[in-house]
N, C-alpha and C positions, 0 to 999 in steps of 0.2 A: 524533482517532482516525480512521484510514482505515477505509473500509467493509470492506476485506479483513481487518482486525483485528476489527472489530465483529461481522461475520457469519461468523466461522470456526466450523465445526462443523455442527450439524444444524438446518436450518430445516424447518418442517412446512407443507406446502401444505394448509391447512385445508379440509375439506369444508364445504358449507352444509347443515346439517340442516333437513329439512322435516317439518311435521306431516302427518297423513293427508290433509288437504285441500290439501296442497302449499304452504301458507304457511310462511315462514321460522320455524323453531323456535329462538327466542333462548335459551330455557332449556337446550336441548340443546347449543347452541353454547357456552354458558357452561360446561357440564360438560366438553365436549371441550377447551376452552382450559385449564381447570384440570387436566385429565388429562394433557395433553402437557407443560405446564410443570412439574407435580409430578414427572414422570418424566424430566426432564432435557434437553429440547430447548433449543437456544440461542436460537432466534427463531421467529417466526410469519410466515407469508405469508397474508394475507387477500385473497380474490378472485382466486386463481389459477385455472387451468383446472379443477383438481380441485374447486373451489367451484361448478362449473356456471354460470359467469358468463354464457355466452351466453343463458341463460334467466332471468337476473335483470334487473329493470328498474332504472332509475336511482335511484329512491327506495329500493328495497331495498338497493342497493349502498351508498348513503350510510348507511342505518341499520346495515348490517353493519359498515362501517368504524368508525362512531362507537361501536357497542356493543363491538366488539373492543378499541378503545383504552380504553374505560371499564373493561372486565373485566380487561384485562391490568394496568392501573395501573403501568406502567413496570417490571413484573417482568422482561420480556425485550423486545428490540427487535421492531418490527413493520414488515414490508414490505408494500406494497399493490400489487396487480396492476391495471394500467391499460394496456390494449392494444386492438388492433383493426386492421382492414384499410382504414380510411379515415383517412389521416394527419391531415387537418384536424380531424376529430372527436376523435381521440386527443389532439391538442394542446389543443382546447377543454376536454376532460374533465380534463386535467391542471391547468387553471386553475380549475375549478369543484369538483373533488372535495375532501373534507375531509382533506387530507394533512399538516396541520401537525405531527402527532405521529408520522408515518412517518419511518423512517430512510432509506428508499429506495423507488423504484418499480420493479416488475418488469414488463417489457413484451414480450409475445410478438411475434415477427416477423409481418408481415401474412400472413394465411391466405387461401387460395383465389385471390387475384389472381395469385400466382406471379410476383412482380417479379424483374427481373434483379438481379445483385449491386449495380449502381449504384443501382437503385431502392430496394433494402434500405438501402444506405448513406444515401441522401437522406432516406428515411423516418425512420430513427433519428436522423440529424443534426437534423432539424426537431423531432422529438419530444423529444430531449434538451434542445434549446435552449428548449423551452416548459416543461420540467419544473421545478417548484420544489424537487425533491429529486433526488439522484443516481440515474441510470438504470442498471438491470441489464438487459442484453439477455437474451432467452430464445429459444434455437434449438431447435425441436422439429419437424423436418421431417415426421414421421409424421402430425402434426396440421395443419401449415400448408401442406404441399405444396411447400415450397421450403427449401433449406438455406442457412444463413448460413455462408459459407466461412471458413476460417481467415484468409485474406487480408483479407476484409471485416471480420471481427472485430478484427483487429489494426489495421487502418486506422482504424476507429471509435475504438478505445481510444487511438490516438495523436493523432488529429486533432480529436476532440470532447471538450472538457474535462469535460462533465457526465456522460459515460459512465464508470461506475465498475466494471463487472463483467459477468459473463455466467453464466446457467444454461445448461449445455450438455447437450442431450438428443438429440444426433444418433445416438448409439450408435457413432460412428466414432472408435475409439480413436486412430487415426493423426492425424486432424484435431485431436483434443483435445491430442495431444502437440505438434503444431506451435504451437498457441496457447500452451501452457504454456512451451515453449522460448523464445518470442519476446515474451511479455507484459512490460509494465513492472512494477516491484515492487509498485505499489499496486493493480493490477488484480485484482479478485476473480474467481475461476473456480471454480464449483461444479458438481457432477454433478446432472443432472436425471433420472437413471436409477438407481433403487434397486438393481437387480441389479449394476450396474457400479461402485458407489460405492467399494468396497474397491480394485479395481485402479486406478481413476482417482485416488484419493488417493495411492496408491503412486507414481503418475506425477507428482504434485505439486499436485493440486487442493486447495482449501481447505475442502471439506466437501460438503454436499448440500442441495438443497431436495427434500424427500421426501414421497411419498404414504404409505409404510409407517409413518412416524413418527406418523401419526394413531393407529394401532392397536398398534404395537410401539415406543412412544417410548423406553422404558428400554433395551431391548436394542439398538435401532438407533442411538440417540445414543451409547451407550457404545461400540459397534463403531466409530463414526466417531471418537470421541475417541482410542481405542486406535490407529486408523490414523494419526491426526495425530501421535501420539507415536511412530510407527514401531514399535509393538508388534504386528506383523502376526500373530505366533503366536497371541496371545489374540484378536485381532480376527477371525481366520478362524473361530474357534469360534462366535462370534456371527453371523458372516456366513452360515455353513452352517446354523446354528439357524434363521435367518430365511428361508432360501432357498425352502423349500416354501411358506411363507406369502406371500412375494413373488410366487411363481408364481400362487397363487390370487388375489391382488389384481388381477392383470392378465389373468386367464383369459378374460374376455369383454369388459369395458370398464371404464374408469376414469371415475367413481368408484363404479360398482356394486359392485366387489369390496370396497373399503374400507368402504363403507356396510354391506355384509352383515356384515363383521367387527365394526364398531362396534355394530350392532344386537345381535349375539350377546353383546357385552360390556356391554350395558345402557346405552349412552351416548346413542344416537340411535335414531330410527325408520328403517326401511329403505324410505325414500321418495325417488324421483328425479322430476325433471320431464322430460316428453317433449321430445325424442325418445329420451331414455335411459330404460331400464326396469331393474328389479331383475334380479339374476342368475337364471339358470335354477335350478330346484329341485335339479338334480343337482350343480351346482357349489356351491350354497349348502350342501347336505348335506356336501360335502367340507370346507367351512370349519368346520362344526360338529364333524366328526370330527377335523380338525386341532387345533382349540382344546381338544377333550376329551383329546387325546393329547399335547399339548405345553404346557409352562408358559411361555407367551410373555407379555411385558409391554412 
């Protein structure tokens, strides 16, 4: 089965719950995993940027990966995030991380270094060749400081056998359309932007790796399924139902927004690791009001 078939629909970029002392809260992680699976997401992404991976040490990452596999018990596929701006280190991590049960690896383009397009190509070529699992590229210029162009994406898809897809979060609809028009049939392309998921699937994308699906898994994953069925009339109802919630998720920073939602839903504690901090009281109050006035699931 191709990755494009296996990962069609909604993947959720899981947060990493912390206790008050900022230790990883595995009980809360278990509640979150059960919550999103029970409400219809198609797969999970462990150790994405939403999981605050820059502040997790290697032992914690190993423990989170292993716990996630144990808790999921093959109910849905699991993708694991392994990225960084040191190509050699990313390659070494791919050899040492417990990835046996993963269906794929999600790897963000190098941040801060701001490599050229040729540098991005060579980084991903080496990382893909070192990966024991198919590699999904992740383009998120707002975080990395550089864009992976459509030409570079298509070149990687054509020339590097182990590159199987991309999470596209550039916000550039035209760039996305160029990739969609020219990709080969087995290349997975998913939205990395919750707000743009409906129009991007209308253009031909295969789904989304979502932040919102942590806290609105039923509504959001059903919206995606309706889009994939080209039932945009019903999909728009759920899209607009979730719109204000999505605005609040990203009002200050990610994952502060989603952690505030999940706290109010009784799933996790509202704790982040520095340099991230919880939402301001004003925005948190808006989330409480939103949840009180909207039946979101």
